[in-house]
C-alpha positions in Angstrom: 69.7 113.5 106.5 67.5 114.6 109.3 64.9 112.3 110.7 61.6 113.8 111.8 60.5 113.1 115.4 57.6 110.7 115.7 54.5 111.2 117.9 56.0 109.1 120.7 59.3 111.0 120.8 60.2 114.0 123.0 59.2 117.2 121.2 61.7 119.6 119.8 63.1 122.5 121.9 60.5 124.9 120.6 57.7 122.6 121.7 59.2 121.4 125.0 56.6 123.2 127.1 53.6 122.3 125.0 51.1 119.8 126.4 51.9 117.1 123.8 51.6 113.9 125.8 49.5 111.8 128.2 50.4 109.1 130.6 48.2 106.0 130.1 47.9 103.1 132.5 46.4 99.7 131.8 44.8 97.2 134.2 48.3 95.7 134.9 49.5 99.1 136.2 51.8 99.4 133.2 52.4 103.0 131.9 52.7 104.4 128.4 53.6 107.8 127.2 51.0 108.7 124.5 50.5 111.5 122.1 47.8 113.8 123.5 46.1 114.1 120.0 45.7 110.4 119.6 42.8 108.4 121.3 44.0 105.9 123.9 43.8 102.3 122.8 41.4 99.9 124.3 42.4 98.8 127.8 44.4 101.9 128.6 43.1 105.1 130.4 44.7 108.5 130.8 46.1 109.1 134.3 48.1 112.3 133.7 48.1 115.1 131.2 47.9 116.4 128.7 51.2 117.8 129.8 54.7 118.4 128.4 56.7 115.3 127.6 59.2 115.8 130.5 56.4 116.3 133.0 54.9 113.0 131.8 58.2 111.1 132.2 58.6 112.5 135.7 55.1 111.3 136.6 55.9 107.8 135.4 59.2 107.8 137.3 57.6 109.1 140.5 54.7 106.6 140.2 57.1 103.7 139.7 59.2 104.8 142.7 56.0 104.9 144.8 54.9 101.5 143.7 58.4 100.1 144.4 58.2 101.5 147.9 54.8 100.0 148.5 55.9 96.5 147.4 
């Protein structure tokens, strides 16, 4: 049995370069990867994308590393 990927999952190989996700941030500086085709929930704003999933994860990792260096 094959399970279909959900909207929050990494896209399949054939969609890997598609701009499928956003990076959202809330007022507590928390991040969320979000499907680009879905409106952001209240309290969250887009800060990166739409972009490919892997680019969005690199953005979150780089932003977290920068925040850790500033602390």
